[in-house]
C-alpha positions as CSV (number, residue, x, y, z in Angstrom):
1,M,-23.0,0.5,-16.0
2,L,-19.8,2.2,-14.5
3,T,-20.2,4.3,-11.6
4,L,-17.7,6.5,-10.0
5,P,-16.0,5.1,-7.1
6,P,-14.2,6.9,-4.2
7,L,-11.2,8.9,-5.3
8,S,-7.8,8.7,-3.5
9,L,-4.3,10.3,-4.3
10,Y,-1.0,8.7,-4.0
11,I,2.1,11.0,-3.5
12,H,5.5,9.4,-4.4
13,I,8.6,10.7,-3.0
14,P,11.6,8.9,-4.5
15,W,14.6,9.5,-2.2
16,C,15.8,7.4,0.7
17,V,19.3,7.7,2.4
18,Q,20.2,4.5,0.8
19,K,18.8,1.5,-1.5
20,C,17.7,-1.5,0.5
21,P,19.0,-4.9,-0.8
22,Y,15.5,-6.3,-1.2
23,C,13.7,-3.2,-2.4
24,D,12.3,-3.1,-6.0
25,F,10.3,0.1,-5.5
26,N,11.2,3.4,-7.3
27,S,13.7,4.6,-5.0
28,H,17.0,6.6,-5.3
29,G,19.9,6.8,-2.6
30,Q,20.2,10.4,-1.4
31,Q,23.0,12.4,-2.8
32,G,23.4,15.8,-1.4
33,E,20.7,18.1,-0.6
34,L,17.2,17.2,-1.9
35,P,15.4,19.6,-4.3
36,Q,12.6,19.7,-2.0
37,V,10.9,22.9,-3.1
38,Q,11.4,22.2,-6.9
39,Y,9.9,18.7,-6.5
40,V,7.0,20.0,-4.4
41,E,6.4,22.6,-7.1
42,A,6.5,19.8,-9.7
43,L,4.1,17.5,-7.7
44,L,1.6,20.4,-7.5
45,Q,1.7,20.8,-11.4
46,D,1.3,17.3,-11.9
47,L,-1.7,17.2,-9.8
48,H,-3.0,20.4,-11.6
49,N,-2.6,18.4,-14.9
50,D,-4.8,15.6,-13.6
51,L,-7.6,17.6,-12.4
52,G,-9.8,16.5,-15.4
53,Y,-10.0,13.2,-13.9
54,V,-11.5,14.5,-10.5
55,Q,-15.2,14.8,-11.9
56,N,-16.4,16.8,-9.0
57,R,-15.1,14.3,-6.4
58,K,-13.3,15.3,-3.2
59,L,-10.4,13.2,-1.9
60,H,-11.2,10.0,0.2
61,S,-7.7,9.4,1.2
62,I,-4.1,10.3,0.6
63,F,-0.9,8.2,1.0
64,I,2.4,9.8,0.8
65,G,5.0,6.9,-0.1
66,G,8.4,6.3,-1.2
67,G,11.3,6.1,-0.8
68,T,11.1,7.9,2.3
69,P,8.8,10.6,2.5
70,S,10.1,11.6,6.1
71,L,13.2,13.0,4.5
72,F,11.1,15.9,3.5
73,D,10.4,18.7,6.0
74,A,7.0,18.9,7.6
75,K,6.4,22.5,5.9
76,Q,6.9,21.0,2.5
77,I,4.5,18.3,3.2
78,K,2.1,20.9,4.4
79,V,2.5,22.6,1.2
80,I,1.7,19.4,-0.9
81,L,-1.7,18.8,1.4
82,D,-2.7,22.5,1.2
83,G,-2.4,22.3,-2.5
84,A,-4.3,19.2,-2.8
85,R,-7.1,20.8,-0.4
86,K,-7.3,23.9,-2.7
87,A,-7.2,21.9,-5.9
88,I,-9.6,19.1,-5.2
89,G,-11.1,19.4,-1.6
90,F,-11.0,16.5,1.1
91,E,-14.0,14.5,2.5
92,D,-14.6,15.5,6.1
93,D,-13.0,12.1,7.4
94,I,-10.3,11.9,5.0
95,E,-7.2,9.6,6.1
96,I,-3.9,11.0,5.2
97,T,-0.9,8.6,5.9
98,M,2.6,9.3,5.3
99,E,5.6,6.5,5.3
100,A,8.4,7.1,7.7
101,N,11.5,5.2,8.6
102,P,12.7,5.4,12.3
103,G,16.4,6.1,11.0
104,T,15.4,9.3,9.1
105,L,12.6,10.7,11.4
106,E,13.6,13.3,14.1
107,H,11.2,12.5,16.9
108,D,10.2,16.1,17.7
109,D,9.0,16.1,13.8
110,F,6.0,13.7,14.8
111,A,4.0,16.8,15.9
112,A,5.1,18.8,13.0
113,Y,4.0,16.3,10.2
114,Q,0.5,16.0,12.2
115,A,0.4,19.9,12.2
116,A,0.9,19.7,8.5
117,G,-2.1,17.4,7.9
118,V,-0.8,14.0,8.2
119,T,-3.4,11.9,10.3
120,R,-1.8,8.3,10.0
121,L,1.8,7.1,10.2
122,S,3.3,4.0,8.4
123,I,6.4,3.1,10.1
124,G,9.0,0.8,8.4
125,V,10.4,-1.1,11.3
126,Q,10.7,-4.5,9.3
127,S,12.3,-6.3,12.3
128,F,13.3,-5.5,16.0
129,S,16.4,-7.9,15.7
130,K,19.8,-5.9,15.3
131,D,21.2,-8.6,13.1
132,K,18.2,-8.9,10.7
133,L,18.2,-5.1,10.3
134,N,21.7,-5.3,9.2
135,L,21.1,-8.0,6.9
136,L,18.1,-6.0,5.4
137,G,20.4,-2.9,5.0
138,R,17.9,-0.8,7.2
139,I,19.7,2.4,8.7
140,H,18.0,2.2,11.9
141,D,18.5,-0.1,15.0
142,E,16.0,-1.8,17.3
143,N,15.9,1.0,20.0
144,E,14.9,3.6,17.3
145,A,12.2,1.4,16.0
146,V,10.8,1.2,19.5
147,T,11.2,5.1,20.2
148,A,9.7,5.9,17.1
149,A,6.5,3.7,17.5
150,N,6.2,4.8,21.3
151,T,6.4,8.3,20.1
152,A,3.9,8.0,17.2
153,S,1.4,6.2,19.8
154,K,1.5,9.3,22.1
155,S,1.5,12.1,19.4
156,G,-2.1,12.2,18.7
157,Y,-2.3,10.7,15.2
158,N,-5.7,8.8,14.3
159,S,-3.6,5.8,13.8
160,F,-0.3,4.3,13.0
161,N,1.0,1.3,11.3
162,L,4.1,-0.8,11.8
163,D,5.6,-2.6,8.8
164,L,6.9,-6.2,9.8
165,M,8.7,-8.6,7.5
166,H,9.0,-12.5,8.1
167,G,10.9,-15.1,6.4
168,L,14.1,-13.0,6.6
169,P,17.5,-14.4,6.2
170,N,18.3,-17.0,8.6
171,Q,15.2,-16.2,10.5
172,S,14.2,-18.9,13.3
173,F,10.8,-19.5,14.3
174,D,11.3,-17.9,17.6
175,E,12.8,-14.7,16.2
176,A,9.7,-14.1,13.8
177,M,7.3,-14.6,16.7
178,A,9.4,-12.3,18.8
179,D,9.3,-9.6,16.2
180,I,5.3,-10.0,16.6
181,D,5.3,-10.0,20.4
182,T,7.5,-6.7,20.3
183,A,5.4,-4.8,17.8
184,A,2.3,-5.9,19.9
185,E,3.6,-4.3,23.2
186,L,3.8,-1.1,21.3
187,M,0.0,-1.2,20.5
188,P,0.0,-0.1,17.0
189,P,-3.7,-0.1,15.7
190,H,-2.4,-1.5,12.4
191,L,0.1,-4.2,11.4
192,S,1.6,-5.0,7.9
193,W,3.0,-8.5,8.4
194,Y,4.4,-9.7,5.0
195,Q,6.9,-12.4,4.0
196,L,10.1,-11.2,2.3
197,T,10.2,-12.0,-1.3
198,I,13.3,-11.8,-3.7
199,E,12.4,-9.7,-6.7
200,P,14.2,-9.0,-9.9
201,N,16.7,-5.9,-10.2
202,T,17.5,-6.2,-6.6
203,L,20.7,-6.7,-4.7
204,F,19.2,-9.9,-3.1
205,H,18.3,-11.1,-6.7
206,S,21.9,-11.0,-7.7
207,K,23.3,-12.2,-4.5
208,P,20.7,-14.2,-2.7
209,P,20.7,-14.6,1.0
210,Q,19.8,-18.0,2.8
211,L,16.1,-17.9,3.5
212,P,14.1,-20.3,5.8
213,D,12.8,-23.3,3.7
214,D,9.3,-23.9,2.6
215,E,8.3,-25.7,5.8
216,N,9.8,-23.2,8.2
217,L,8.0,-20.4,6.4
218,W,4.6,-22.1,6.4
219,H,5.1,-22.8,10.2
220,I,6.1,-19.0,10.8
221,Y,3.0,-17.9,8.8
222,E,0.5,-20.4,10.4
223,Q,1.5,-19.7,14.0
224,G,2.0,-15.9,13.4
225,Q,-1.6,-15.7,12.1
226,K,-2.8,-17.4,15.1
227,K,-0.8,-15.3,17.4
228,L,-2.1,-11.9,15.7
229,A,-5.5,-13.0,16.1
230,A,-4.9,-13.9,19.8
231,L,-3.7,-10.3,20.2
232,G,-6.8,-8.8,18.8
233,Y,-5.5,-8.0,15.1
234,Q,-8.1,-8.9,12.3
235,Q,-6.7,-9.9,9.1
236,Y,-8.5,-8.0,6.4
237,E,-6.1,-8.2,3.5
238,I,-3.5,-10.6,2.7
239,S,-0.7,-9.1,4.6
240,A,-2.7,-6.5,6.6
241,Y,-3.9,-6.7,10.2
242,A,-5.8,-4.2,12.2
243,K,-7.6,-3.7,15.5
244,P,-11.5,-3.1,14.8
245,G,-12.0,0.2,13.1
246,F,-8.6,0.7,12.1
247,Q,-8.1,-0.8,8.5
248,C,-6.4,1.5,6.1
249,R,-8.9,3.3,4.0
250,H,-6.5,4.2,1.3
251,N,-5.4,0.4,0.7
252,L,-9.2,-0.7,0.9
253,N,-9.9,1.7,-1.9
254,Y,-7.1,0.1,-4.1
255,W,-8.3,-3.4,-3.6
256,Q,-11.9,-2.4,-4.0
257,F,-10.9,-1.3,-7.4
258,G,-11.6,2.5,-6.5
259,D,-9.9,5.5,-8.3
260,Y,-6.6,7.2,-7.4
261,L,-4.6,9.8,-9.0
262,G,-0.9,9.1,-8.9
263,I,1.6,12.1,-8.7
264,G,5.4,12.0,-8.6
265,C,8.1,9.9,-9.9
266,G,6.8,6.6,-11.3
267,A,3.4,7.0,-9.6
268,H,0.4,5.1,-11.2
269,G,-3.0,6.0,-11.1
270,K,-6.4,4.6,-12.1
271,I,-9.4,6.4,-13.3
272,T,-12.8,5.7,-14.0
273,Q,-14.8,7.9,-16.6
274,P,-18.6,6.3,-16.8
275,E,-19.8,8.9,-19.6
276,K,-16.9,7.3,-21.9
277,D,-17.3,3.9,-20.4
278,V,-13.5,4.0,-19.8
279,I,-11.0,3.0,-17.1
280,T,-7.8,4.5,-17.6
281,R,-4.2,3.7,-16.0
282,T,-1.6,6.5,-15.9
283,V,2.0,6.3,-15.1
284,K,4.2,9.1,-14.5
285,I,7.8,9.8,-15.6
286,K,10.0,7.5,-13.3
287,H,13.3,9.2,-12.8
288,P,13.8,12.3,-10.7
289,K,16.0,14.2,-13.2
290,G,13.5,13.5,-16.0
291,Y,10.5,14.4,-13.8
292,L,11.9,17.7,-12.7
293,N,12.6,18.9,-16.2
294,T,9.3,18.4,-17.8
295,E,5.9,20.1,-17.8
296,D,4.1,16.8,-19.0
297,Y,4.8,14.4,-16.2
298,T,2.8,11.4,-17.6
299,F,4.9,8.8,-19.1
300,E,2.2,6.4,-20.4
301,T,-1.8,6.1,-20.4
302,S,-3.5,3.2,-21.1
303,E,-7.2,1.7,-21.1
304,V,-8.3,-1.2,-19.2
305,L,-10.3,-3.0,-21.8
306,P,-13.6,-4.2,-21.2
307,E,-12.5,-7.8,-21.8
308,D,-9.7,-7.2,-19.1
309,R,-11.9,-5.5,-16.5
310,A,-13.3,-8.7,-14.5
311,L,-9.8,-10.2,-14.2
312,E,-8.2,-6.8,-13.0
313,Y,-11.2,-6.5,-10.5
314,L,-10.8,-9.9,-8.9
315,M,-6.8,-9.6,-8.9
316,N,-7.4,-6.6,-6.7
317,R,-10.4,-7.7,-4.6
318,L,-9.4,-11.1,-3.7
319,R,-6.8,-9.6,-1.6
320,L,-9.3,-8.7,0.8
321,M,-11.1,-11.2,3.3
322,T,-14.5,-9.7,3.1
323,P,-17.2,-11.2,1.1
324,I,-17.5,-9.5,-2.6
325,P,-20.8,-7.7,-3.2
326,K,-22.0,-8.6,-6.9
327,V,-23.4,-4.8,-7.4
328,E,-19.7,-3.7,-6.4
329,F,-18.4,-5.7,-9.2
330,E,-21.0,-4.5,-11.6
331,Q,-20.5,-1.0,-10.6
332,R,-16.7,-1.0,-10.6
333,T,-16.2,-2.7,-13.9
334,G,-19.4,-1.7,-16.1
335,L,-20.0,-5.7,-16.6
336,S,-23.0,-7.9,-15.7
337,A,-22.0,-10.2,-13.0
338,D,-23.3,-13.0,-15.2
339,V,-19.9,-12.6,-17.1
340,L,-18.2,-14.4,-14.3
341,T,-20.8,-17.5,-14.1
342,D,-18.4,-20.2,-15.6
343,G,-15.5,-19.1,-13.4
344,I,-17.7,-18.9,-10.2
345,N,-19.0,-22.4,-11.0
346,K,-15.5,-23.9,-11.4
347,S,-14.4,-22.1,-8.3
348,I,-17.3,-23.5,-6.2
349,S,-16.7,-27.0,-7.5
350,R,-13.1,-26.8,-6.4
351,G,-14.0,-25.6,-2.9
352,L,-12.6,-22.3,-3.4
353,L,-15.6,-20.0,-3.5
354,T,-19.1,-19.9,-2.1
355,E,-22.1,-17.9,-3.6
356,S,-25.1,-16.2,-1.9
357,E,-27.9,-14.2,-3.6
358,N,-25.8,-11.0,-3.3
359,H,-22.3,-11.9,-2.6
360,W,-19.3,-14.3,-3.5
361,Q,-17.2,-15.4,-0.5
362,L,-13.6,-17.1,-0.8
363,T,-13.4,-20.2,1.5
364,S,-10.3,-20.9,3.5
365,K,-8.9,-23.0,0.6
366,G,-9.6,-20.2,-1.7
367,H,-7.4,-17.9,0.5
368,M,-4.6,-20.1,0.4
369,F,-5.0,-20.7,-3.4
370,V,-5.8,-17.3,-4.8
371,N,-3.7,-17.8,-7.9
372,D,-5.4,-21.2,-8.5
373,L,-9.0,-19.4,-8.1
374,L,-7.8,-16.6,-10.7
375,S,-7.0,-19.2,-13.2
376,Q,-10.6,-20.3,-12.9
377,F,-11.3,-17.0,-14.8
378,I,-8.9,-17.3,-17.6
379,D,-10.0,-18.6,-20.8
């Protein structure tokens, strides 16, 4: 039977100073003054329209993403968070993350965002190489990245994350390792370290840069994993590493097939309704102009059909390195664990998975070949 999981909130702020050539997120380059007050009013009305999905829960976590949320004043972030607290309520230990780019964050605003209610920052550094930052279209330089991280570490936040990319255009092994070393010196409790991929509808897709070949990419990844482990960072998700106790609670709720409201341009949500035996996905209107000129912000609502729930759960849950509790599968999908028996047996025979009385666990081979593992559960 379906049971109510924790409830998170994702808030999308779609503007950035300029669109990066690798970015396929719903973001729009800033043109003139941003409609901050109007957009915040729309966000809170959007949230009000979704209150029927809350079902007497308090918010477990909030993530303010983009775009570049740090383009908004701290006072407007406070209006959003105060509105969410009033409308839904917060768990006592709520985690509230805001993304920030070093090139758009005035460093004396760190304290203001914290006073507004933000407990965790995620800083989009990507690289500490001037050359690589230019190739990626980033508006900050390596010194601003270091300053932003140092300021965050001294500002009293519960935690902060640094985003790093590898497999960058013309990146050598030594350059990739140097980025990890520089990041580690700044002592972030959390690191996101992920490979640059070329996505459709991006400038890099139409004009592909020269990326490291597969052999070099694997060498960077393999040695980077070892370096991060030696530095005390535990890999808990495919591209996320944290010091003990500093995993991102918001992202964990995503990958554990928890619930989340999504408000703002193009934001996605996922909601469980046990009394109806229904899991619903929502998508909000994507373009700011359309979003700001409506009172019904939902573009699309769809149901995750019972026959699709097992695969959707696994596609999320297999991102994590921890064992999969069978009871979690049953509670989050409303299905018996027995529906996975054939796929589990195939995966075990291929050395991708092990099984105990209460858990399933990916092997090291399974973590390397997740897509192959998922294919065992497709008829």
